[in-house]
C-alpha positions as CSV (number, residue, x, y, z in Angstrom):
1,M,4.9,-62.1,-70.8
2,N,8.6,-61.8,-69.7
3,D,9.7,-64.2,-66.9
4,K,12.0,-61.5,-65.6
5,P,10.9,-57.8,-65.6
6,G,12.9,-55.6,-67.8
7,Q,14.2,-58.4,-69.9
8,E,13.5,-58.8,-73.6
9,P,12.9,-62.5,-74.8
10,H,16.3,-62.6,-76.6
11,E,18.0,-61.5,-73.4
12,Q,16.3,-64.2,-71.5
13,G,17.4,-66.7,-74.2
14,T,21.0,-65.5,-74.0
15,E,20.9,-66.0,-70.2
16,A,19.6,-69.5,-70.5
17,A,22.2,-70.4,-72.9
18,R,25.0,-68.9,-70.6
19,E,23.6,-71.1,-67.6
20,H,23.6,-74.2,-69.9
21,E,27.3,-73.5,-70.9
22,D,28.2,-72.9,-67.3
23,R,26.7,-76.3,-66.2
24,D,28.4,-78.0,-69.3
25,S,31.7,-76.5,-68.1
26,R,31.3,-77.6,-64.6
27,A,30.4,-81.1,-65.8
28,R,33.5,-81.2,-68.0
29,T,35.7,-80.0,-65.1
30,A,34.3,-82.6,-62.7
31,L,34.9,-85.5,-65.3
32,A,38.5,-84.3,-66.0
33,A,39.1,-84.3,-62.2
34,A,37.6,-87.8,-62.0
35,A,39.9,-89.2,-64.8
36,D,43.0,-87.5,-63.2
37,Q,42.2,-89.2,-59.9
38,V,41.8,-92.5,-61.3
39,A,44.9,-92.2,-63.5
40,A,47.0,-91.1,-60.4
41,A,45.9,-94.1,-58.5
42,A,46.3,-96.6,-61.3
43,T,49.9,-95.1,-61.9
44,R,50.8,-95.5,-58.3
45,G,49.7,-99.2,-58.3
46,L,52.1,-100.3,-61.1
47,T,55.3,-102.4,-61.1
48,S,57.7,-102.2,-63.7
49,G,57.8,-105.2,-66.1
50,Q,54.3,-106.6,-65.5
51,M,50.7,-105.8,-65.9
52,P,48.4,-105.5,-62.9
53,A,45.4,-107.7,-62.3
54,M,42.1,-105.8,-61.7
55,Y,38.8,-106.3,-60.2
56,L,36.0,-104.0,-61.5
57,G,32.4,-103.4,-61.4
58,H,30.9,-103.9,-64.9
59,G,27.5,-102.4,-64.2
60,A,24.9,-103.2,-66.9
61,P,24.6,-102.4,-70.7
62,P,23.6,-98.8,-69.8
63,L,27.1,-98.4,-68.2
64,V,28.1,-97.0,-71.7
65,D,25.7,-94.1,-71.2
66,D,27.2,-93.1,-67.7
67,A,29.5,-90.2,-68.2
68,L,31.3,-90.4,-65.0
69,W,31.8,-94.2,-65.1
70,T,33.0,-94.3,-68.7
71,T,35.4,-91.5,-67.9
72,Q,36.8,-93.4,-64.9
73,L,37.2,-96.7,-66.8
74,R,38.8,-95.1,-69.8
75,A,41.2,-93.3,-67.7
76,W,42.1,-96.4,-65.9
77,A,42.9,-98.2,-69.1
78,D,44.9,-95.2,-70.4
79,A,47.1,-95.1,-67.3
80,L,48.1,-98.8,-67.8
81,P,50.7,-100.3,-70.2
82,R,49.1,-101.7,-73.3
83,P,48.2,-105.4,-72.6
84,T,49.4,-108.1,-75.0
85,A,46.1,-109.8,-74.4
86,I,43.2,-109.6,-71.8
87,L,41.9,-112.6,-69.7
88,V,38.5,-112.0,-68.3
89,L,36.7,-114.0,-65.6
90,S,33.2,-112.6,-65.3
91,A,30.3,-113.1,-62.7
92,H,28.1,-114.2,-65.6
93,W,29.9,-117.4,-66.5
94,E,29.9,-120.1,-63.9
95,S,30.9,-123.5,-65.4
96,A,32.7,-126.5,-63.8
97,P,35.3,-127.7,-64.8
98,L,36.9,-124.3,-65.6
99,A,36.0,-123.8,-69.3
100,V,38.0,-121.8,-71.9
101,G,35.9,-119.7,-74.2
102,A,36.0,-118.9,-77.8
103,T,39.3,-118.3,-79.3
104,V,38.3,-117.1,-82.8
105,D,38.6,-113.5,-83.9
106,A,35.4,-111.5,-83.3
107,A,34.0,-114.0,-80.8
108,P,30.2,-113.7,-80.5
109,L,28.7,-111.5,-77.9
110,I,26.2,-113.0,-75.4
111,Y,23.4,-110.5,-74.8
112,D,22.7,-112.1,-71.3
113,F,20.3,-109.4,-70.1
114,Y,16.6,-108.7,-70.7
115,G,14.2,-105.7,-70.9
116,F,16.7,-103.1,-72.3
117,P,16.2,-101.0,-75.3
118,E,17.1,-102.6,-78.6
119,H,20.2,-100.8,-79.3
120,Y,21.9,-102.5,-76.5
121,Y,21.5,-105.7,-78.3
122,R,23.3,-104.4,-81.3
123,A,26.6,-103.8,-79.6
124,T,29.6,-105.2,-81.3
125,Y,33.3,-105.9,-80.0
126,P,35.2,-107.7,-82.7
127,A,38.4,-108.3,-80.8
128,P,41.1,-110.6,-82.1
129,G,40.9,-114.1,-80.7
130,A,43.6,-115.3,-78.3
131,P,44.4,-119.1,-78.9
132,A,48.0,-118.7,-77.7
133,L,46.6,-117.3,-74.5
134,A,44.1,-120.2,-74.3
135,A,46.9,-122.7,-74.5
136,R,48.9,-121.0,-72.0
137,V,46.0,-120.8,-69.5
138,T,45.4,-124.5,-69.9
139,S,49.1,-125.3,-69.3
140,L,49.3,-123.0,-66.2
141,L,46.2,-124.6,-64.7
142,A,47.2,-128.2,-65.4
143,A,48.3,-128.9,-61.8
144,T,45.5,-126.8,-60.3
145,E,42.2,-127.3,-62.1
146,P,40.8,-129.6,-64.8
147,V,40.1,-127.5,-68.0
148,A,37.5,-127.8,-70.5
149,Q,37.0,-126.3,-74.1
150,A,34.0,-124.3,-74.8
151,P,34.8,-123.0,-78.4
152,D,31.2,-121.6,-79.1
153,R,31.0,-119.6,-75.9
154,G,31.5,-115.9,-76.6
155,L,31.9,-112.8,-74.4
156,D,29.0,-112.1,-72.0
157,H,28.2,-108.5,-70.8
158,G,30.5,-108.8,-67.9
159,A,33.5,-109.0,-70.4
160,Y,32.5,-106.9,-73.3
161,V,30.7,-104.0,-71.6
162,P,33.7,-102.7,-69.8
163,L,35.9,-103.6,-72.6
164,T,34.1,-101.4,-75.1
165,V,34.8,-98.4,-72.8
166,M,38.4,-99.4,-71.7
167,Y,39.6,-100.6,-75.1
168,P,37.2,-99.3,-77.7
169,D,39.3,-100.1,-80.6
170,A,38.9,-103.8,-79.9
171,D,42.4,-104.5,-81.2
172,I,43.7,-106.5,-78.3
173,P,43.2,-110.2,-78.1
174,V,40.6,-111.2,-75.4
175,L,39.8,-114.5,-73.9
176,Q,37.2,-115.3,-71.4
177,V,37.2,-118.4,-69.0
178,S,34.6,-119.5,-66.6
179,L,34.4,-119.5,-62.8
180,P,34.5,-123.1,-61.8
181,T,33.6,-122.4,-58.3
182,L,32.5,-119.6,-55.9
183,D,34.8,-120.7,-53.1
184,P,37.4,-118.0,-52.4
185,D,40.1,-120.2,-51.4
186,R,39.8,-122.2,-54.8
187,L,39.6,-119.0,-56.7
188,L,42.7,-117.6,-55.0
189,R,44.6,-120.7,-56.1
190,I,43.5,-120.3,-59.7
191,G,44.6,-116.7,-59.6
192,A,48.0,-117.8,-58.3
193,A,48.3,-120.3,-61.0
194,L,47.6,-117.6,-63.6
195,R,50.0,-115.1,-62.0
196,P,52.9,-115.7,-64.5
197,L,50.6,-114.3,-67.3
198,R,51.2,-110.8,-65.8
199,A,54.9,-110.9,-66.6
200,E,53.9,-111.7,-70.1
201,G,51.8,-108.5,-70.4
202,V,48.4,-110.1,-70.0
203,L,45.8,-108.0,-68.1
204,I,43.8,-110.4,-65.8
205,M,40.4,-108.9,-65.2
206,G,37.9,-110.1,-62.7
207,S,34.6,-108.5,-63.5
208,G,31.8,-108.3,-61.0
209,F,30.2,-105.7,-58.7
210,L,31.2,-105.0,-55.1
211,T,27.6,-105.0,-54.0
212,H,24.9,-106.6,-56.1
213,G,21.7,-106.9,-54.0
214,L,19.3,-106.2,-57.0
215,P,16.3,-107.8,-55.2
216,Y,16.6,-105.4,-52.3
217,L,16.7,-102.1,-54.4
218,R,13.8,-99.8,-54.2
219,D,15.1,-96.7,-56.0
220,W,16.2,-97.4,-59.5
221,R,17.6,-94.1,-60.3
222,V,21.3,-94.2,-61.5
223,D,22.2,-91.6,-58.8
224,A,20.1,-93.1,-56.0
225,P,21.7,-92.9,-52.6
226,P,23.0,-96.4,-51.6
227,P,20.9,-98.4,-49.1
228,T,22.5,-99.0,-45.7
229,W,23.4,-102.6,-46.5
230,S,25.3,-101.4,-49.7
231,S,27.4,-98.6,-48.0
232,E,28.1,-100.6,-45.0
233,F,29.4,-103.5,-47.0
234,D,31.3,-101.1,-49.2
235,H,33.0,-99.5,-46.2
236,W,33.9,-103.0,-44.7
237,A,35.4,-104.0,-48.1
238,A,37.3,-100.7,-48.3
239,E,39.1,-101.3,-45.0
240,A,40.0,-104.8,-45.8
241,L,41.4,-103.9,-49.2
242,D,43.3,-101.0,-47.8
243,H,45.0,-103.4,-45.3
244,G,45.4,-106.2,-48.0
245,D,43.4,-108.5,-45.7
246,V,42.6,-111.4,-47.9
247,D,41.5,-113.7,-45.1
248,T,38.8,-111.0,-44.0
249,L,37.6,-110.6,-47.6
250,A,37.3,-114.4,-48.0
251,N,35.1,-114.3,-44.9
252,F,32.8,-111.8,-46.5
253,R,29.7,-113.6,-45.4
254,R,30.3,-112.3,-42.0
255,A,30.4,-108.6,-43.2
256,P,27.7,-106.1,-42.2
257,G,25.1,-106.1,-44.9
258,A,26.4,-109.2,-46.7
259,R,23.2,-111.1,-47.0
260,Y,21.7,-108.1,-48.9
261,A,24.8,-107.1,-50.7
262,H,25.3,-110.4,-52.1
263,P,22.3,-112.7,-51.9
264,T,24.2,-114.8,-54.4
265,T,28.0,-114.4,-54.6
266,E,29.0,-114.6,-58.2
267,H,29.6,-110.9,-58.5
268,F,32.1,-110.8,-55.5
269,A,33.7,-114.1,-56.5
270,P,36.0,-112.7,-59.4
271,M,37.8,-110.6,-56.8
272,F,39.5,-113.7,-55.5
273,V,41.1,-114.5,-58.9
274,T,42.4,-111.0,-59.0
275,L,43.8,-111.1,-55.4
276,G,45.3,-114.7,-56.1
277,A,47.2,-113.2,-59.1
278,S,49.2,-111.1,-56.8
279,D,51.9,-112.9,-54.6
280,D,51.7,-110.0,-52.0
281,P,48.3,-108.3,-52.5
282,D,48.4,-104.5,-51.8
283,P,45.3,-103.3,-53.6
284,V,45.0,-99.9,-54.9
285,T,41.5,-98.6,-55.2
286,T,40.9,-96.8,-58.5
287,I,37.2,-96.3,-58.5
288,T,34.7,-95.7,-55.8
289,G,31.0,-94.4,-55.5
290,Y,27.8,-95.9,-56.3
291,W,25.5,-96.5,-59.3
292,L,21.9,-97.5,-58.7
293,G,22.9,-97.5,-55.0
294,L,25.4,-100.3,-55.6
295,A,29.1,-99.9,-54.8
296,K,31.2,-99.7,-57.9
297,R,34.5,-100.0,-55.9
298,S,37.3,-101.2,-58.2
299,F,41.0,-101.9,-57.6
300,Q,44.1,-103.3,-59.0
301,V,47.0,-105.3,-57.6
302,V,50.7,-105.9,-58.6
């Protein structure tokens, strides 16, 4: 029986195909607009002669399957000068004293997540090692932090997942170092000590998540509306970032929704290395929105 009176089956199939094409076209247009928006923001937030520093939300392994987020991250990377190397501080490596990870080519990946489909555990990212950057980091931090070596420590998912999207050719040297503390003031000083790297073309990447209240999520759909605590904390952070108010951000435990947005604070902490890497932080927000109801707000500073 025909679904629509007067239509033959082949006509119905043609109409369905047309509707499918229209949806695909609208989706492509929306993704292109999102890419243009990110690229425009990233371009505004550049200073001639040095790389910016960035703070981004790294999601989880399924990030690589999210068309919008991958489009945004790739557009961000494409709008920046090509880095000479990438230095990552991820929420998923806390170790004191500050430790310098593997410097070999194709450093091993750490699949520090559980319960995902098998193909996420087969991801690769054979980037060149960065021994020269490791030596430079050690030198720059000599007066600020004791530095340890962790030559067997590879890249965790907070490092390699966004890199597979932003720099998929894996042809830029990558180094990961640990967060030796979660104290904002100390992390700001670490960022300040690393600031000269930006003039050397190094991209300093703090990788976390602006809200990360996983224990309090009740709706696990990717497009779930944000819980109140997530949106309130996101709006608070947006205002502080727009004003370059580092002191307010450092007092984030007083922010609305903070106890739920960050029951532990390791995903917020990398932000302070990024902010410290600028002598006059004027953050430019590149990505906004929510994923699983969590704020994916990301920014760069010059």
